[in-house]
C-alpha positions in Angstrom: 11.6 31.2 -42.1 13.4 34.3 -40.9 11.8 37.7 -41.6 13.8 39.6 -44.3 14.7 43.2 -43.8 12.6 45.3 -46.2 15.5 46.8 -48.1 17.1 43.4 -48.6 13.8 41.9 -49.7 13.2 44.8 -52.1 16.6 44.4 -53.7 16.2 40.6 -54.2 12.7 41.0 -55.7 13.8 43.9 -57.9 16.6 41.7 -59.3 14.2 38.9 -60.0 11.7 41.2 -61.7 14.5 42.8 -63.9 15.8 39.4 -64.9 12.3 38.1 -65.7 11.5 41.1 -67.8 14.8 40.7 -69.6 16.2 44.1 -68.4 19.7 42.6 -68.0 21.6 45.9 -67.9 19.4 47.2 -65.1 19.8 43.9 -63.2 23.5 44.2 -63.7 23.5 47.6 -62.0 22.4 45.8 -58.8 25.6 43.8 -58.7 28.4 44.8 -56.3 31.4 46.3 -58.2 33.6 43.2 -57.8 30.9 40.9 -59.2 29.9 43.3 -62.0 33.5 43.3 -63.2 33.3 39.5 -63.6 29.8 39.2 -65.0 28.3 41.1 -67.9 24.7 41.8 -68.7 25.1 39.3 -71.5 26.3 36.7 -68.9 23.1 37.3 -66.9 21.0 36.8 -70.0 22.8 33.5 -70.9 22.5 32.1 -67.4 18.9 33.0 -67.1 18.0 31.5 -70.5 19.9 28.3 -69.5 18.0 28.1 -66.2 14.6 28.4 -67.8 15.3 26.4 -71.0 12.8 23.7 -69.9 10.0 26.2 -69.3 7.1 26.2 -71.8 6.9 30.0 -71.6 9.1 33.1 -71.4 6.6 34.7 -69.0 8.5 34.3 -65.8 8.2 36.2 -62.5 9.7 36.1 -59.0 7.4 34.7 -56.3 7.9 37.4 -53.5 5.9 35.5 -50.9 8.2 32.5 -51.2 11.5 34.4 -50.7 13.7 32.7 -48.1 16.7 33.7 -46.1 19.0 30.7 -46.3 22.4 31.6 -44.8 25.0 34.2 -44.1 28.7 34.1 -45.0 31.6 36.3 -46.2 29.6 37.2 -49.3 26.6 38.5 -47.3 23.1 37.3 -46.6 21.9 34.5 -49.0 18.3 34.8 -50.2 16.5 32.2 -52.3 14.4 33.8 -55.0 11.9 31.4 -56.6 11.0 32.2 -60.2 7.8 30.8 -61.7 6.5 30.5 -65.2 3.4 28.6 -66.4 3.6 26.1 -63.5 7.4 25.7 -63.8 9.6 26.7 -60.9 13.3 27.6 -60.7 15.2 29.9 -58.4 18.1 32.3 -58.2 20.0 32.4 -54.9 21.6 35.8 -54.2 24.2 36.9 -51.7 23.5 40.5 -50.7 25.6 42.9 -48.7 25.5 46.6 -48.1 27.9 48.5 -50.4 28.0 52.3 -49.9 24.8 52.1 -47.9 22.7 50.0 -50.3 22.3 46.3 -50.7 24.2 44.9 -53.7 24.5 41.4 -55.0 28.0 40.0 -54.2 27.4 36.5 -55.6 24.6 34.5 -57.3 23.7 31.0 -58.2 21.3 29.8 -60.9 18.8 27.0 -60.4 16.8 25.4 -57.6 19.7 23.8 -55.8 21.4 26.0 -53.3 25.2 25.5 -52.7 24.6 25.0 -49.0 22.0 22.2 -49.4 
């Protein structure tokens, strides 16, 4: 596994924490402008709830030690962010790119399967 740059890792974990704690407006603020124009905080909530519908708990958290860099393309660096809750596991895969000097999410995919797999 490739070592992730601290700032990239921090942004990915922060997004996971905000989604898990249901702070969708704050998570939305981490999206790049183009993506935030297409996805609302309510969309994030809906997709998250659909992803964890089979969990027996709403207590979900990212697993920072299991973050993985998976690829890089025109959207940025793709990072796999595992999300765990009461023994259940899902993931959010994020594309992150620097926008105005800070990492922002330029694309995301919900669920364990990554598009490149």
